[in-house]
C-alpha positions in Angstrom: 7.7 -1.6 -14.7 4.0 -2.7 -14.6 2.3 -1.9 -11.6 -1.4 -3.4 -11.2 -4.0 -2.8 -9.1 -6.8 -5.0 -8.1 -9.9 -3.3 -6.4 -12.9 -5.7 -6.2 -15.5 -3.2 -4.8 -18.0 -0.8 -6.2 -17.1 1.6 -3.0 -15.5 4.8 -3.0 -13.7 5.5 0.2 -10.8 6.5 0.9 -8.8 3.5 -0.1 -10.2 3.6 -3.7 -9.5 7.6 -3.6 -5.6 6.5 -2.9 -5.4 3.9 -5.7 -6.9 6.4 -8.3 -4.2 8.9 -7.0 -1.4 6.3 -6.8 -2.1 4.8 -10.2 -1.7 8.6 -12.1 1.3 9.2 -9.9 2.7 6.3 -11.1 2.0 7.1 -14.9 3.2 10.4 -14.0 6.6 8.9 -12.8 7.0 6.7 -16.4 5.5 3.1 -15.1 3.3 1.2 -17.0 -0.4 1.1 -14.7 -3.0 -1.7 -15.1 -6.3 -1.6 -12.9 -8.6 -4.6 -12.6 -11.7 -3.7 -11.3 -15.7 -4.4 -11.3 -17.4 -3.2 -14.5 -19.1 0.8 -13.6 -17.7 0.7 -10.4 -16.3 4.2 -8.9 -12.7 3.5 -9.6 -12.7 2.1 -12.9 -15.0 5.4 -14.0 -12.3 7.7 -12.2 -9.4 5.9 -13.7 -11.1 6.0 -17.5 -8.9 8.7 -18.6 -5.9 8.2 -16.9 -4.1 6.4 -19.4 -4.1 3.1 -17.4 -4.9 0.0 -19.1 -8.2 -1.1 -17.5 -9.9 -4.6 -17.4 -13.2 -4.8 -15.7 -15.3 -8.0 -15.2 -18.9 -8.6 -13.3 -18.8 -8.0 -9.6 -21.9 -9.8 -9.3 -20.9 -12.7 -10.7 -17.1 -13.1 -10.6 -17.3 -15.2 -7.4 -18.8 -18.3 -9.6 -15.0 -18.3 -10.5 -16.0 -19.3 -14.5 -13.6 -19.6 -17.0 -14.6 -16.6 -18.3 -13.7 -14.8 -15.1 -10.2 -16.6 -15.2 -9.2 -15.5 -18.6 -10.0 -11.7 -17.7 -8.1 -11.9 -14.5 -5.2 -13.8 -16.0 -4.8 -11.4 -19.2 -4.9 -8.6 -16.5 -2.2 -9.7 -14.0 0.1 -11.4 -16.9 0.6 -7.4 -17.9 1.8 -7.0 -14.3 5.5 -7.2 -12.5 3.8 -6.7 -9.2 -0.3 -6.5 -8.8 -1.6 -5.0 -5.5 -4.4 -6.4 -4.1 -6.9 -4.1 -1.4 -8.1 -6.7 1.0 -12.1 -6.6 0.6 -14.3 -8.5 2.6 -15.0 -11.8 1.0 -18.3 -13.0 -0.5 -20.0 -16.0 -1.3 -16.9 -17.8 -0.4 -15.2 -15.6 -3.0 -12.0 -13.5 -2.1 -10.1 -11.4 -4.9 -6.5 -12.3 -3.6 -7.4 -15.8 -3.7 -8.5 -15.7 -6.8 -5.6 -13.9 -8.0 -3.5 -16.3 -6.5 -5.1 -18.9 -8.5 -4.7 -17.3 -11.6 -1.3 -16.5 -11.5 -0.6 -20.3 -10.5 -2.9 -21.7 -13.1 -1.1 -19.7 -15.9 2.3 -19.9 -14.5 2.9 -15.9 -14.6 5.6 -14.5 -12.4 3.6 -11.4 -11.1 4.3 -10.6 -7.8 1.1 -10.7 -5.7 0.8 -7.6 -2.9 -1.8 -8.1 -0.6 -2.6 -4.7 1.1 -4.2 -3.8 4.1 -4.6 -1.3 6.8 -8.0 -2.5 8.4 -8.1 -5.4 10.6 -10.9 -8.0 10.5 -11.1 -11.1 13.2 -13.0 -13.2 10.7 -10.8 -12.5 8.0 -8.7 -15.7 7.5 -4.6 -15.9 7.2 -5.3 -16.9 3.2 -6.3 -13.8 2.4 -3.2 -12.3 2.9 -0.8 -15.6 2.0 -3.0 -17.1 -0.5 -0.5 -19.1 -2.1 3.2 -19.6 -1.0 4.1 -21.4 -4.3 4.0 -17.9 -6.3 5.7 -14.8 -5.5 3.7 -13.3 -2.5 4.3 -10.4 0.1 2.1 -8.1 1.9 2.1 -4.6 2.4 0.4 -3.3 5.5 -0.4 0.2 5.7 -0.2 0.8 9.4 2.5 -1.1 11.9 -0.6 -2.1 13.9 -1.7 -4.2 11.0 1.8 -5.4 10.7 2.5 -6.5 14.0 -0.9 -8.2 13.9 -0.4 -10.5 11.1 3.0 -11.2 12.2 1.3 -12.2 15.9 -1.9 -13.5 15.1 -1.8 -15.1 11.7 2.2 -15.9 12.1 2.9 -14.5 8.8 6.6 -14.2 8.6 8.0 -10.6 9.5 10.3 -10.5 6.0 6.9 -11.4 4.2 5.2 -8.0 5.4 6.6 -4.6 4.6 5.3 -1.6 6.0 4.6 1.5 3.6 2.4 4.3 4.8 0.1 5.8 2.1 0.7 9.3 3.1 -1.1 12.9 2.0 -0.5 14.7 -0.7 0.3 17.7 0.9 0.0 20.3 -1.8 -4.0 19.6 -2.0 -4.5 19.5 1.5 -3.3 22.5 2.3 -5.5 25.3 3.7 -5.4 28.8 2.0 -7.9 31.8 1.9 -9.7 30.9 -1.4 -10.0 27.2 -0.2 -11.7 29.0 3.0 -14.2 31.2 0.9 -15.0 28.3 -1.8 -15.9 25.9 1.1 -18.3 28.4 2.7 -20.0 28.5 -0.8 -20.1 24.8 -1.3 -21.3 24.0 2.5 -23.7 26.4 3.9 -24.5 26.5 7.6 -26.1 28.1 10.3 -24.5 31.5 10.8 -23.5 31.3 14.2 -22.5 27.3 14.0 -18.9 26.7 16.0 -17.6 25.0 17.0 -18.4 22.9 13.2 -17.7 19.2 13.4 -16.6 17.3 10.1 -17.5 13.5 10.1 -16.2 12.0 6.7 -17.2 8.4 5.4 -19.7 5.8 4.6 -23.0 6.4 6.6 -22.6 2.4 8.2 -23.0 0.8 11.7 -19.3 0.6 11.8 -18.3 4.2 11.2 -20.4 4.9 14.8 -22.6 7.9 13.7 -25.1 7.7 16.5 -22.7 7.7 18.9 -21.6 11.3 17.7 -25.2 12.3 17.6 -25.5 11.3 21.2 -22.4 13.4 21.9 -23.6 16.5 19.9 -27.0 16.1 21.9 -25.2 16.2 24.9 -23.2 19.4 24.0 -26.1 21.3 22.4 -28.1 21.1 25.4 -25.0 22.3 27.9 -21.8 23.8 26.7 -22.1 24.4 23.3 -25.6 25.6 21.9 -24.1 26.6 18.6 -22.4 23.0 17.9 -23.3 22.0 14.2 -22.2 18.8 12.6 -21.6 17.9 9.3 -22.0 14.4 7.9 -20.1 13.7 4.6 -20.6 10.2 2.7 -23.7 8.1 1.5 -24.1 4.5 2.5 -27.0 2.2 3.4 -27.6 4.1 6.8 -28.5 6.9 5.2 -32.2 7.2 5.8 -31.6 5.8 9.4 -29.1 8.4 10.6 -31.6 11.2 9.1 -34.6 9.5 11.0 -32.2 9.6 14.2 -30.9 13.1 14.2 -34.8 14.3 14.0 -35.5 12.0 16.8 -32.8 13.5 18.9 -34.1 16.5 18.5 -31.2 17.6 16.3 -32.3 18.9 13.3 -31.0 21.9 13.5 -27.5 21.0 14.4 -26.8 18.1 11.8 -26.4 18.5 8.2 -25.7 16.1 5.4 -23.7 16.3 2.4 -23.2 14.1 -0.5 -19.6 11.9 -1.2 -17.0 14.3 -2.4 -14.0 13.8 -4.4 -12.8 17.0 -3.0 -12.7 16.6 0.4 -10.3 19.0 1.1 -12.9 21.8 1.0 -14.8 19.9 3.8 -11.4 20.4 6.0 -11.7 24.2 5.0 -15.3 24.5 6.7 -14.8 22.6 9.5 -13.0 23.4 13.1 -12.0 20.0 13.9 -12.9 16.2 12.3 -14.8 13.3 14.4 -14.1 10.2 13.4 -16.6 7.7 16.1 -15.6 4.4 14.7 -16.9 1.2 16.1 -14.5 -1.4 14.7 -12.5 -1.9 11.8 -10.2 0.8 11.1 -6.7 0.6 10.1 -4.9 3.9 9.7 -7.7 6.6 8.2 -6.9 8.6 5.5 -9.9 11.1 6.9 -7.5 11.9 9.8 -4.3 12.4 7.7 -6.1 14.4 5.6 -8.0 16.9 8.1 -4.3 17.3 9.9 -2.9 17.9 6.9 -5.6 21.3 6.6 -4.5 21.9 9.8 -7.9 20.9 11.4 -7.5 18.6 14.6 -8.6 15.5 15.3 -11.1 13.5 17.6 -10.8 9.9 17.0 -11.8 6.3 18.4 -9.0 4.9 19.7 -8.7 1.7 16.7 -6.2 0.2 14.8 -3.4 2.3 13.7 -4.9 5.9 14.9 -2.1 6.3 17.6 0.1 6.5 14.9 -1.2 9.7 13.8 -3.0 11.0 16.8 -0.8 12.2 19.8 -3.3 13.2 22.4 -3.2 16.7 23.3 -0.8 17.2 20.3 -2.8 16.4 17.2 -6.2 15.8 18.4 -7.6 13.4 21.3 -8.5 9.6 21.1 -11.6 8.1 23.3 -12.8 4.6 23.6 -15.2 3.4 20.7 -18.7 3.6 21.0 -18.6 6.1 24.3 -20.3 9.0 24.1 -19.6 10.4 27.1 -16.2 10.6 26.2 -16.4 11.9 22.7 -18.6 14.7 24.1 -15.7 15.6 26.6 -12.9 15.5 24.1 -14.5 17.6 22.2 -15.4 20.3 24.4 -11.7 20.0 25.8 -10.3 20.8 22.3 -12.5 23.6 21.2 -12.8 25.5 24.5 -9.0 26.1 25.4 -8.4 28.1 22.4 -4.8 28.9 23.0 -4.2 24.7 23.0 -6.1 24.7 20.0 -4.5 26.9 17.9 -1.2 25.0 18.9 -2.6 21.8 17.7 -4.0 23.2 14.4 -0.1 23.7 13.5 0.8 20.6 15.3 -1.3 18.4 13.2 -0.2 20.0 9.8 3.8 19.7 11.2 3.0 15.5 12.1 1.7 15.1 8.4 4.2 16.9 6.8 7.3 15.3 8.7 6.0 11.5 8.6 2.9 11.1 6.0 4.0 13.0 2.9 2.2 11.0 0.1 5.0 12.1 -2.8 7.6 10.4 -0.4 5.5 7.7 0.5 4.8 7.1 -3.4 8.5 6.7 -3.8 8.3 4.2 -1.2 6.0 2.1 -3.0 8.1 2.5 -6.1 11.7 1.6 -4.6 9.8 -1.7 -2.9 8.4 -2.4 -6.0 11.9 -2.5 -7.6 13.5 -4.5 -4.5 11.2 -7.7 -4.8 11.3 -7.6 -8.8 14.7 -5.9 -9.8 12.7 -3.8 -12.2 14.0 -0.4 -12.4 11.7 2.8 -11.3 12.9 5.7 -12.8 12.1 7.9 -15.5 
């Protein structure tokens, strides 16, 4: 079977990390893999030595949908039995799944197009998920919240949407004494820092870092004077956030670290992970990875978060944008150390039982077989 991935983005977030891992896992299983991505993108560079067949195009020009773009996409899609297309934001009237469907239809390809999504954005159009009903196409939702939304809001037939969680590599994301030692060397923090909060993700408005800053300011001025926040990532708001931390007097309580493709060392260093997002979340990888490392979480109650974060068991959920609730949840989680230790254990258990990536990769392959009739075993 030839499995294709369409990643129309230059970003390097959780989705792209999952794609880089998935294509290698499918290759190791004996499948052929094709990647269609922008020239110079993180995912193209990350996958260059994987053994996948890689097709690249000019991200800044593809929205024109010129013949040269059609040719590249058609050639790439023609290799694939299935093509998984992450539903990214539209630009200049262009959308990757719609364009992929056009190429498939125009060339009469039998490729089964699979728009894949975990994030709900109200402005997105139905056609991003069901671009052309004359071709072989269905949707993969990576959270049940997303699946239900697509059925109820966009009236996409239930049988055309399959729920498959992305899952976590529970062998890679496993806390060890050696990992903790390495993490302390990589991430130097004030000696008395406690608790250490981790916030991993892009520096942009929707991620809500200013709300977390306000929560940290409240706690540092009161019950948790040694609290420290690790911000790990990059993005358009980095300068704004650095300036805001200084303005709020948090210079000694916030540290910035660059994006990493080895986030397990971040989770080895922190006591709890915080996701203060304001909107547009599906089932965030960062929460699952943190929990797999025995690190409880405090997250905004968005999208599929309740499918993995169980209040008082694996962490807490709070109202998006509410810094007082966020501060209270962090304080409650940390001050009751008996409950905290139980949450650490339960967090790992939930991921191992329900979100094991090896099992989920197998579910993807079984689903591909069910819609193509192609075998997936070695």
